[in-house]
C-alpha positions as CSV (number, residue, x, y, z in Angstrom):
1,M,98.0,48.2,17.6
2,K,99.8,49.3,20.7
3,K,98.5,52.5,22.4
4,S,100.9,54.9,24.0
5,L,100.1,57.8,26.2
6,V,102.3,60.9,26.6
7,I,101.8,63.2,29.6
8,S,103.7,66.5,29.7
9,F,104.0,68.7,32.8
10,V,104.7,72.4,32.2
11,A,104.9,74.9,35.1
12,I,103.6,78.4,34.1
13,G,103.8,80.8,37.0
14,L,101.6,79.4,39.8
15,F,99.7,77.1,37.4
16,L,100.6,73.6,36.4
17,L,99.6,72.8,32.8
18,I,99.1,69.1,32.1
19,A,98.9,68.2,28.4
20,V,97.8,64.7,27.5
21,S,98.3,63.4,24.0
22,G,97.2,59.9,23.0
23,A,98.9,58.3,20.1
24,F,98.7,54.9,18.5
25,A,102.0,53.3,17.6
26,A,101.3,50.9,14.7
27,E,102.9,47.5,14.9
28,L,105.4,46.9,12.1
29,P,104.5,44.3,9.6
30,E,106.6,41.2,9.8
31,L,108.1,38.7,7.3
32,E,108.9,35.3,8.6
33,V,111.0,32.8,6.6
34,L,110.9,29.1,7.4
35,Q,113.3,26.6,5.7
36,Q,111.8,23.4,4.3
37,E,114.7,21.4,2.7
38,N,116.1,23.7,0.0
39,N,112.9,25.8,-0.1
40,A,111.9,28.9,1.8
41,R,108.3,29.4,3.0
42,L,107.6,33.1,3.4
43,A,104.7,34.3,5.7
44,W,103.9,38.0,6.3
45,T,101.4,40.3,7.9
46,A,99.8,43.0,5.8
47,P,101.4,46.5,6.0
48,L,99.2,49.2,7.5
49,F,100.6,52.1,5.4
50,R,101.5,52.9,1.8
51,E,104.9,54.1,0.9
52,N,103.6,57.7,1.1
53,E,102.5,57.0,4.7
54,S,98.7,57.0,4.0
55,D,96.6,54.3,5.6
56,L,96.3,51.0,3.8
57,L,93.3,48.7,4.5
58,D,93.4,45.0,3.8
59,S,90.4,45.4,1.5
60,E,92.5,47.9,-0.6
61,I,95.3,45.5,-1.3
62,K,95.3,44.0,-4.8
63,S,98.4,41.8,-4.6
64,Y,101.8,41.3,-3.1
65,S,105.2,41.3,-4.8
66,V,108.0,39.1,-3.5
67,A,111.7,39.8,-4.0
68,Y,114.7,37.7,-3.1
69,G,118.3,37.2,-4.0
70,L,121.6,35.9,-2.8
71,T,123.4,38.5,-0.7
72,S,126.7,37.7,-2.5
73,V,125.3,38.7,-5.9
74,Q,125.3,42.3,-6.9
75,G,122.4,43.4,-9.1
76,P,118.6,43.2,-9.1
77,A,116.8,40.7,-7.0
78,Q,114.2,38.4,-8.5
79,V,110.8,40.2,-8.1
80,F,107.4,38.7,-9.0
81,D,103.7,39.1,-8.2
82,V,102.2,36.4,-6.0
83,G,98.6,37.6,-5.9
84,K,96.7,38.4,-2.7
85,V,98.1,35.7,-0.4
86,N,100.1,36.1,2.8
87,T,102.3,33.0,2.4
88,Y,104.5,31.9,-0.5
89,L,106.9,29.0,-1.2
90,I,110.1,29.6,-3.1
91,E,111.5,26.3,-4.2
92,N,114.9,24.8,-5.2
93,L,117.2,27.5,-3.7
94,S,120.9,27.0,-4.1
95,P,123.1,27.1,-1.0
96,G,123.9,30.6,0.2
97,E,122.7,33.6,2.2
98,Y,119.5,35.2,1.0
99,Q,117.5,38.3,1.7
100,F,113.7,38.2,1.2
101,A,111.2,41.1,0.9
102,V,107.5,41.6,0.3
103,L,105.4,44.7,-0.5
104,A,101.7,45.3,-1.0
105,V,100.2,46.9,-4.1
106,D,96.8,48.6,-3.7
107,N,94.0,48.8,-6.3
108,S,95.4,52.0,-7.8
109,G,99.0,50.6,-8.1
110,T,100.4,52.5,-5.1
111,Q,102.9,50.4,-3.1
112,S,103.7,49.9,0.5
113,K,107.2,50.0,1.9
114,W,109.2,46.8,1.5
115,I,109.0,44.4,4.5
116,E,112.4,42.8,4.7
117,S,113.4,39.5,6.4
118,D,116.5,38.9,8.4
119,L,119.3,37.2,6.4
120,F,118.5,33.6,5.8
121,T,121.0,30.8,4.9
122,I,120.3,27.7,2.8
123,T,123.1,25.1,3.5
124,E,124.3,22.3,1.3
125,A,123.2,19.8,4.0
126,S,119.6,20.9,3.7
127,R,119.4,20.1,0.0
128,P,117.8,16.8,-1.0
129,N,119.5,14.3,-3.3
130,P,119.6,15.5,-6.9
131,P,116.9,14.0,-9.2
132,G,117.7,10.4,-10.1
133,D,119.2,9.6,-6.7
134,F,116.9,7.7,-4.2
135,S,116.9,5.8,-1.0
136,V,115.0,2.6,-0.2
137,I,114.2,1.5,3.3
138,V,113.8,-2.3,3.6
139,G,111.8,-3.6,6.5
140,G,112.7,-0.6,8.6
141,Y,116.2,-2.0,9.3
142,L,118.2,-1.5,6.1
143,T,118.5,1.7,4.0
144,I,119.9,1.3,0.5
145,N,121.1,4.6,-1.1
146,V,121.3,4.6,-4.9
147,Y,123.4,7.3,-6.6
148,L,123.2,7.6,-10.4
149,N,126.1,9.3,-12.2
150,N,125.6,10.9,-15.6
């Protein structure tokens, strides 16, 4: 938590009134996305507040929901419960630009606000060979690529 201090000066007649108010500015929760081949590993920090702005303690969090989708597709994103973890791996993503989001659900079912990622791109080059294709390295000098066609 970052602490901020506000000092106000107000002149009233011959007197100088100094008002000091201390406030704590909460750090915003973060969602980080790391690419691993055609997969996306999400990692996030727990939100400190529910959607209604009331405090949310880590001990009150029952689970997290993850949502993601291609930015080029209109309609609902895929949303699913991942339990009480702060990392999750989404596998076998098709090439495209994605948006990811996470929210916390407390023990009474109240949600936090969505924590959204920056836009994230999976490229064709990052995808591994399709199942059935393989590479063999012989003696560290020769690589043989085998591509099977249906």
